[in-house]
C-alpha positions in Angstrom: 92.1 51.2 -76.0 92.1 51.4 -72.2 94.9 53.3 -70.6 97.4 50.7 -69.3 100.0 52.7 -67.4 99.7 54.5 -64.1 100.2 57.9 -65.7 97.8 57.2 -68.5 95.1 56.1 -66.0 95.6 59.1 -63.9 95.4 61.4 -66.9 92.2 59.7 -68.0 90.7 60.3 -64.5 91.2 64.1 -64.7 87.8 65.0 -66.1 86.1 63.0 -63.3 88.2 64.9 -60.7 87.2 68.3 -62.3 83.6 67.3 -62.2 83.8 66.3 -58.5 85.3 69.7 -57.7 82.6 71.6 -59.6 79.8 69.6 -58.0 81.2 69.8 -54.5 82.1 73.5 -54.4 85.9 73.1 -54.4 87.8 76.1 -55.9 91.3 74.4 -56.0 92.7 70.9 -55.8 96.3 69.9 -55.9 97.3 66.2 -56.4 100.6 64.5 -56.4 101.7 60.9 -56.8 105.0 59.3 -56.0 106.1 55.9 -57.3 109.4 54.1 -56.6 110.9 57.3 -55.3 109.9 59.5 -58.3 107.1 62.0 -58.7 105.1 60.6 -61.6 102.0 62.8 -61.5 101.3 66.4 -60.5 98.0 68.2 -61.2 96.7 71.5 -60.0 93.1 72.4 -60.6 91.1 75.6 -60.3 91.9 78.7 -58.2 93.7 79.1 -54.9 92.3 82.6 -54.9 89.0 82.9 -56.7 88.7 86.7 -56.7 92.1 87.2 -58.4 91.9 83.9 -60.3 95.3 82.7 -59.1 96.0 79.1 -59.9 97.6 76.7 -57.4 101.0 75.0 -57.9 102.8 72.1 -56.3 104.2 74.7 -53.8 100.8 76.2 -52.8 100.3 76.1 -49.1 97.1 74.3 -47.9 95.7 73.4 -44.5 96.1 69.7 -43.8 93.4 69.3 -41.1 93.7 65.8 -39.5 96.6 64.8 -41.7 98.4 66.7 -38.9 97.9 63.7 -36.7 100.4 61.5 -38.6 103.1 64.2 -38.1 102.3 64.5 -34.4 102.4 60.7 -33.9 105.7 60.4 -35.8 107.2 63.2 -33.7 106.1 61.6 -30.5 107.7 58.3 -31.7 111.0 60.1 -32.1 110.6 61.7 -28.6 110.0 58.3 -26.9 113.3 57.1 -28.2 114.9 59.8 -26.0 112.8 58.7 -23.0 113.1 54.9 -22.6 111.2 54.9 -19.4 108.1 56.1 -21.3 106.4 53.9 -23.8 103.2 54.0 -25.8 101.5 51.8 -23.2 102.7 53.7 -20.1 99.7 54.8 -18.1 99.0 58.4 -19.0 98.8 59.5 -15.4 102.4 58.3 -14.9 103.5 60.8 -17.5 100.9 63.5 -17.0 99.8 63.7 -13.3 97.5 66.6 -14.2 95.2 64.1 -15.9 92.5 62.8 -13.5 89.9 60.8 -15.4 86.4 60.9 -13.9 85.8 57.3 -14.8 87.6 54.8 -12.5 88.0 52.3 -15.3 90.6 54.7 -17.0 92.6 55.3 -13.8 96.1 54.0 -14.1 95.3 52.2 -17.3 94.6 54.4 -20.3 97.7 55.2 -22.3 99.1 57.2 -25.2 98.3 54.5 -27.7 94.7 54.5 -26.5 94.3 58.2 -27.1 96.1 58.3 -30.4 94.2 55.3 -31.8 90.9 56.6 -30.7 90.1 53.6 -28.6 89.6 55.3 -25.2 85.8 55.0 -25.5 85.6 58.7 -24.6 83.2 61.1 -26.2 85.0 63.4 -28.7 82.5 66.2 -28.5 84.1 69.6 -29.3 81.0 71.8 -28.8 82.5 73.7 -25.9 85.8 74.2 -27.6 84.9 75.2 -31.1 82.0 77.1 -32.4 81.5 79.4 -35.5 83.7 81.8 -37.3 86.9 79.8 -36.8 87.0 80.6 -33.1 88.2 78.3 -30.4 86.6 79.0 -27.0 88.9 77.2 -24.6 92.6 77.9 -23.9 95.3 75.2 -24.2 95.5 75.2 -20.4 92.1 73.6 -20.4 93.2 70.4 -22.0 93.9 68.5 -18.8 90.7 69.3 -16.9 88.5 69.0 -20.0 89.9 65.6 -21.1 89.7 64.4 -17.5 85.9 65.1 -17.7 85.1 63.6 -21.1 82.1 61.4 -21.0 82.5 57.6 -21.5 80.6 56.4 -24.5 82.1 52.9 -24.7 84.4 50.6 -22.6 88.1 51.2 -23.0 89.7 49.5 -26.1 86.4 48.1 -27.3 85.3 50.6 -29.9 86.8 53.1 -32.4 85.4 56.5 -31.5 87.2 59.3 -33.3 88.4 61.9 -30.8 90.4 65.0 -31.6 91.1 65.5 -27.9 93.6 62.6 -28.0 95.9 64.6 -30.2 95.6 67.6 -27.9 96.8 65.2 -25.3 99.7 64.2 -27.6 100.7 67.8 -28.0 100.7 68.3 -24.3 102.9 65.2 -23.8 105.3 66.4 -26.4 105.7 69.7 -24.6 106.1 68.0 -21.3 108.8 65.5 -22.4 110.7 67.8 -24.7 110.5 71.0 -22.7 109.6 72.8 -26.0 106.4 74.1 -27.6 104.9 71.2 -29.6 105.1 73.0 -32.9 108.8 73.7 -32.4 109.7 70.1 -31.5 107.7 68.7 -34.4 109.6 71.0 -36.7 112.9 69.9 -35.3 112.2 66.2 -35.1 110.2 65.7 -38.4 110.0 68.7 -40.7 113.6 69.8 -40.8 115.2 66.3 -41.0 112.9 65.5 -44.0 113.5 68.8 -45.7 109.9 69.9 -45.4 110.7 73.6 -45.4 107.3 74.7 -46.6 105.4 72.7 -43.9 104.5 74.4 -40.7 102.1 74.9 -37.9 102.9 78.6 -37.8 102.5 80.0 -41.3 103.4 83.6 -42.1 101.6 85.0 -45.1 104.5 87.4 -45.9 106.7 84.3 -46.3 104.1 82.1 -47.9 102.7 84.1 -50.8 101.7 81.0 -52.7 98.8 80.4 -50.3 95.4 78.7 -50.9 92.7 80.9 -49.5 90.1 79.0 -47.4 86.5 78.7 -48.6 83.2 77.1 -47.7 80.7 75.8 -50.3 77.2 77.2 -50.3 74.1 75.1 -51.2 74.4 76.0 -54.9 78.1 75.1 -55.0 79.3 78.7 -55.2 82.1 79.4 -52.7 82.4 81.8 -49.8 85.8 83.1 -48.9 86.8 82.8 -45.3 88.9 85.5 -43.5 92.7 85.0 -43.9 93.7 83.8 -40.5 95.0 80.6 -38.9 92.5 79.5 -36.3 94.5 76.5 -35.1 97.6 78.6 -34.4 98.3 78.4 -30.7 94.9 76.7 -30.0 94.3 73.6 -27.9 93.7 71.6 -31.2 96.8 72.8 -33.0 98.3 69.3 -32.8 95.0 67.8 -34.0 94.6 69.8 -37.2 96.9 72.8 -37.4 99.6 71.8 -40.0 99.9 73.5 -43.4 101.9 72.1 -46.3 102.3 71.8 -50.1 102.1 68.9 -52.5 105.9 68.9 -53.1 106.6 68.7 -49.3 103.9 66.1 -48.8 105.4 63.9 -51.5 108.8 64.0 -49.6 106.9 63.1 -46.5 105.3 60.1 -48.3 108.6 58.9 -49.5 110.1 59.0 -46.0 107.2 57.0 -44.6 107.3 54.5 -47.5 111.0 54.0 -46.8 110.3 53.4 -43.1 108.0 50.6 -44.2 110.2 49.1 -47.0 113.6 49.3 -45.2 113.7 51.3 -42.0 117.5 51.4 -42.1 117.4 54.0 -44.8 114.6 56.2 -43.5 115.3 59.4 -41.6 112.5 58.5 -39.2 112.6 55.7 -36.6 110.2 53.9 -34.3 107.2 54.2 -36.6 106.0 50.6 -36.4 103.2 51.4 -33.8 101.8 54.1 -36.1 101.1 51.7 -38.9 99.9 48.8 -36.7 96.2 48.4 -36.4 95.2 48.9 -32.7 91.4 49.0 -33.0 89.0 47.9 -35.8 87.0 50.6 -37.3 84.0 48.3 -37.1 84.4 45.1 -35.0 81.7 43.3 -37.1 83.4 43.9 -40.5 87.1 43.1 -40.4 87.7 44.2 -44.0 87.0 47.9 -43.1 90.5 48.0 -41.5 91.9 49.2 -38.2 93.2 52.5 -36.9 96.9 52.8 -35.9 98.1 56.2 -34.8 97.3 58.9 -37.4 96.8 56.2 -40.0 94.2 53.7 -41.0 95.5 50.2 -42.1 93.4 48.3 -44.6 93.6 46.5 -48.0 92.5 47.0 -51.5 90.2 45.7 -53.0 88.0 47.1 -50.4 86.1 50.1 -48.9 88.1 53.2 -47.9 87.2 56.8 -46.8 85.7 55.6 -43.6 87.1 58.4 -41.4 85.5 61.3 -43.3 82.3 63.0 -44.0 81.1 60.7 -46.9 81.0 57.9 -44.4 78.5 59.9 -42.4 76.2 60.4 -45.4 76.0 56.8 -46.5 75.7 53.5 -44.7 79.1 51.9 -44.8 77.8 48.9 -46.8 76.6 51.4 -49.5 80.0 53.1 -50.0 82.0 52.3 -53.1 83.9 49.0 -53.3 87.2 49.4 -55.2 88.1 46.2 -57.1 89.0 44.6 -60.4 85.8 42.8 -61.1 86.8 40.4 -63.9 89.9 38.8 -62.5 91.4 38.0 -59.1 93.3 40.9 -57.6 96.2 40.5 -55.2 95.5 42.2 -51.8 97.2 45.5 -51.6 98.2 46.7 -48.2 96.9 50.3 -47.8 97.4 53.1 -45.3 95.4 56.3 -45.5 94.1 59.2 -43.6 91.7 62.0 -44.3 91.7 65.6 -43.2 88.9 68.1 -42.5 90.0 71.5 -41.4 88.4 74.9 -41.3 88.4 75.7 -45.0 90.4 72.7 -46.2 89.9 69.0 -46.9 92.6 66.5 -47.7 93.6 62.8 -48.1 96.9 60.9 -48.1 97.5 57.2 -49.1 100.5 54.9 -48.9 101.0 51.6 -50.7 104.3 50.2 -49.3 104.3 47.0 -51.5 104.2 49.0 -54.7 106.3 51.9 -53.3 103.5 54.3 -54.1 101.9 57.2 -52.3 99.7 60.2 -53.1 98.2 63.3 -51.6 95.1 65.3 -52.4 94.8 68.9 -51.0 91.7 71.1 -51.4 90.8 74.6 -50.2 87.1 74.2 -49.3 84.7 72.9 -46.7 82.7 71.3 -49.5 79.2 69.9 -50.0 80.6 66.5 -49.5 84.1 65.1 -48.8 85.4 65.9 -52.3 89.0 65.1 -51.3 87.9 61.6 -50.4 86.1 61.0 -53.7 89.1 62.3 -55.6 91.4 60.1 -53.5 89.4 57.0 -54.3 89.5 57.8 -58.0 93.3 58.2 -57.8 93.7 55.0 -55.7 91.7 53.0 -58.3 93.7 54.5 -61.2 97.0 53.8 -59.7 96.3 50.1 -59.3 94.1 49.6 -62.4 91.1 48.9 -60.3 87.4 49.8 -60.8 84.9 51.1 -58.4 81.4 49.7 -57.9 80.1 53.3 -58.2 80.3 56.3 -60.5 82.1 59.0 -58.5 80.5 61.9 -60.4 77.1 60.5 -59.4 78.4 59.9 -55.9 79.5 63.5 -55.6 76.0 64.6 -56.7 74.2 62.2 -54.3 76.4 63.1 -51.3 75.9 66.8 -52.0 72.1 66.2 -52.2 72.1 64.2 -48.9 74.2 66.7 -47.0 72.1 69.7 -48.0 68.9 67.7 -47.7 69.6 66.7 -44.1 69.9 70.3 -43.0 66.8 71.3 -44.9 64.9 68.4 -43.3 66.1 69.5 -39.9 64.9 73.0 -40.5 61.5 71.8 -41.8 61.0 69.4 -38.9 61.7 72.2 -36.4 59.1 74.4 -38.0 56.6 71.5 -38.1 57.2 70.9 -34.4 56.7 74.7 -33.7 53.4 74.7 -35.6 52.2 71.4 -34.0 52.4 72.9 -30.5 51.9 76.6 -31.4 52.8 77.5 -27.9 53.5 80.9 -26.5 56.6 81.4 -24.4 55.4 80.2 -21.0 57.2 82.9 -18.9 58.7 86.3 -19.3 61.8 86.2 -21.4 63.8 87.7 -18.6 63.3 84.5 -16.6 65.6 82.7 -19.0 68.4 85.2 -19.0 71.7 84.7 -17.2 74.9 82.7 -17.3 74.9 78.9 -17.2 78.2 77.2 -16.4 79.5 73.7 -17.1 80.9 71.4 -14.4 84.4 72.6 -14.7 83.5 76.3 -14.7 85.6 76.8 -17.9 82.7 77.3 -20.3 79.4 79.1 -20.0 76.3 79.9 -22.0 75.0 83.5 -21.7 71.4 84.1 -22.5 70.1 87.7 -23.0 67.4 89.7 -24.6 68.2 91.3 -27.8 69.1 94.9 -27.2 66.4 96.3 -29.5 63.7 95.5 -26.9 62.0 93.1 -29.3 61.8 90.4 -26.7 63.9 88.1 -28.8 66.3 85.9 -26.8 69.9 85.3 -27.9 72.5 82.7 -26.9 76.2 83.7 -26.6 78.6 80.9 -26.2 81.4 81.7 -23.7 79.6 85.1 -23.5 81.3 86.2 -26.8 79.5 88.6 -29.1 81.2 86.8 -31.9 79.3 83.6 -30.9 75.8 85.2 -30.8 72.8 83.3 -32.2 69.1 83.9 -32.1 67.0 81.6 -29.8 63.6 80.8 -31.2 60.8 79.3 -29.1 60.0 75.7 -29.9 57.7 74.3 -27.2 57.3 74.8 -23.4 60.7 75.9 -22.1 62.6 74.6 -25.1 64.2 76.9 -27.7 66.4 76.4 -30.7 69.1 78.3 -32.6 69.2 76.1 -35.8 71.1 77.4 -38.8 70.4 76.8 -42.5 73.1 75.2 -44.6 74.3 78.5 -45.9 74.2 80.1 -42.5 76.5 77.3 -41.2 78.8 77.6 -44.2 79.2 81.4 -43.9 80.2 81.0 -40.3 82.8 78.2 -41.1 80.9 75.7 -39.1 81.3 71.9 -39.7 77.8 71.0 -40.9 75.4 69.8 -38.2 71.9 68.5 -39.0 70.8 67.1 -35.6 67.8 68.9 -34.2 69.1 68.0 -30.8 72.4 69.9 -31.4 70.5 73.2 -31.7 68.0 72.6 -28.9 68.3 74.5 -25.6 66.0 73.4 -22.8 65.6 75.4 -19.6 64.8 73.9 -16.3 63.0 75.7 -13.4 62.6 74.9 -9.8 59.2 74.9 -8.1 59.7 78.6 -7.2 59.9 79.4 -11.0 63.6 80.2 -11.0 65.8 79.0 -13.8 68.3 76.5 -12.4 69.7 74.8 -15.5 70.1 74.8 -19.2 70.3 71.6 -21.2 71.8 71.9 -24.6 71.1 69.2 -27.0 67.7 67.5 -26.9 66.6 68.9 -23.6 68.1 66.2 -21.5 71.2 64.0 -21.0 70.9 60.3 -21.3 72.1 58.1 -18.5 72.5 54.5 -17.7 69.9 52.8 -15.4 72.2 53.2 -12.5 72.4 56.5 -10.5 75.0 59.0 -11.6 75.9 62.1 -9.8 77.3 65.1 -11.6 78.9 67.8 -9.5 78.4 71.3 -10.9 81.0 73.3 -8.9 79.5 73.8 -5.4 76.0 72.7 -6.6 75.0 69.0 -6.3 72.8 67.6 -9.0 71.1 64.2 -8.6 70.4 62.5 -11.9 69.2 59.1 -13.0 66.6 56.8 -11.6 67.8 56.1 -8.0 68.1 52.5 -6.7 65.0 50.8 -5.4 66.2 51.3 -1.8 68.3 54.2 -0.8 71.8 53.1 0.3 73.9 54.9 2.9 76.6 55.4 0.2 74.1 57.0 -2.2 72.9 59.4 0.5 76.4 60.2 1.6 77.5 61.0 -2.0 74.5 63.1 -2.9 73.0 64.5 0.3 69.6 63.2 -1.0 67.2 61.9 1.6 64.4 59.3 1.1 61.8 62.0 0.6 63.7 63.4 -2.3 63.0 60.3 -4.4 59.6 61.4 -5.6 61.1 62.1 -9.0 61.6 58.4 -9.7 60.5 57.3 -13.1 61.1 60.6 -14.8 64.5 59.8 -16.3 65.2 58.2 -19.6 67.3 55.2 -19.6 69.9 54.5 -22.3 71.3 51.4 -23.9 74.9 50.3 -23.6 75.7 53.1 -21.3 75.7 55.6 -24.1 74.6 59.2 -23.7 74.6 62.3 -25.8 77.8 64.3 -25.8 76.0 67.5 -25.0 76.6 69.4 -21.8 74.6 70.4 -18.8 75.0 74.0 -17.5 74.0 75.3 -14.1 72.5 78.8 -13.6 74.9 81.2 -11.9 72.2 82.5 -9.5 70.7 79.1 -8.6 70.7 78.2 -4.9 68.6 75.1 -5.4 70.5 71.8 -4.8 68.7 69.6 -7.3 67.6 70.0 -10.9 64.0 69.4 -11.6 64.1 66.9 -14.5 62.6 67.5 -17.9 60.0 64.8 -18.1 60.0 62.2 -20.9 57.4 63.0 -23.5 56.6 62.2 -27.1 58.9 64.9 -28.4 62.0 62.8 -27.5 63.3 59.3 -28.3 63.4 57.2 -25.2 66.5 55.5 -26.4 68.9 58.3 -27.5 67.0 61.3 -26.2 66.9 63.1 -29.5 63.9 64.9 -30.8 61.5 62.7 -32.9 60.2 63.5 -36.3 56.5 63.3 -37.2 57.0 59.5 -37.9 58.4 59.0 -34.4 62.0 58.5 -35.5 64.8 60.3 -33.7 66.9 61.1 -36.7 70.2 60.8 -34.8 72.7 61.2 -37.6 75.2 64.1 -37.9 78.8 65.0 -37.5 80.8 68.0 -36.2 84.3 67.3 -37.4 86.4 64.7 -39.0 
């Protein structure tokens, strides 16, 4: 007989959940379900500390990753009640004059709701802010200048482009309006009123002895324990992913949020309607995928969920599991969810206001897939008596295979390229050495020879010895620092499998002096109009210039007619998109103009990424969820 109650169905799903954890490299998982105000299911699996074989409990502290965003949005909602002159749609510059967007289309228009719903159209690249070993490389004071300079990848309010920087902005606004550190105001406005005494952005191990150590999963699903520290603490992304909590506290949080949807009069929280209202579709061509609110995705079951996380990067969305009851019509169930991917922790939260049900999944690993997502889908189906179009154990295996395989393919393709060209380094290695700065001057890439006189080049991000990686010659003046799956895992890196992410191309002037470094495919991609990027006091002309030189162009760039001989050497993009990788200018360069890297058959002429041997660009990958 099939299980016919929620608790029976949840209990029957436990073997599947255990298999997902084992396949994915997840040491511990804690799950809690609340229904009509009562906790109806608690389950704790595995070990919060593998070495000592300590089991988790409902009071074990886990990192929440991007579940933090819901707390931050709710806190900001409380704060706006105290500042009636400020609304979700107030132009951000009216609240935060330090913000100076580089794109005129955002001036005086882009607002808090745009940033918190990920509809600004801005690139969300975090490469200059976060690298390996759980180390943030920019200070919180750099939020305003960095966000001001984010590249535009789509028009304002036209596309959902996940962007953690928006919640760094939210934290800055909380501090500006409240006059308090963001973590303190969030505690006072949300955590204490809800009785979430074990939820914090500032955990202290002496006070939280029931703590889930953070792990990463290696290729063979064994786990690697990360150092015990709190990388988000005090960082510029603390309000994007720095919250820690327990299952018991998270179920209290679920109950308060459900109450705010069922009858706001009896909820401790107010002004939450905008959080749960869809502001931008996840995919404008498929309405059923849902919309993003602020810290929440709104959708319906039956349907496809998990679209914010890593699994949605491993499968085409139309191949993801569809949760349904296949043999009889099913009433549409309004669903809110969010996923979290932090350094050493993955998580998921779901709310179903119509049935007064919510649940949370917390895990302590950067796994071989988004295991928390697969577990959450199993739980969601069990709660409502639905069935999935796919077998989740097989999905866990296939997603693991795809993720590991993408990195292995990248490494093999790089080696194939190296053998194809079998070039020697075209100049003395010393010619590449130096410091290369970004436009803001708040980040630089240091290139040096290895100190053992072996002639090997190394790249140090932000000049830090902790961010040292070997540079290997690929072709011409292009090098790479690609890392295998296990190398990335041991350095607590979100998995990257784009060849372009690891490519470093140097540019030299006609005198043979290094003048620029291009990280990520060897070139930036621009629209077919001219674009001028100012690198501090240097002026760099990029893009194919107009057919006839205009006085305005000459005045902006200082480029005269005779300088236009480079026409035709730049790669045009489609839809104004360009890679999120950054240009860096050499510290000692006195040249005014970068000599462009010419288009060749190594790179795709649409997206600028390195081609494989079949001529495909292989432009899939992710850095963070």
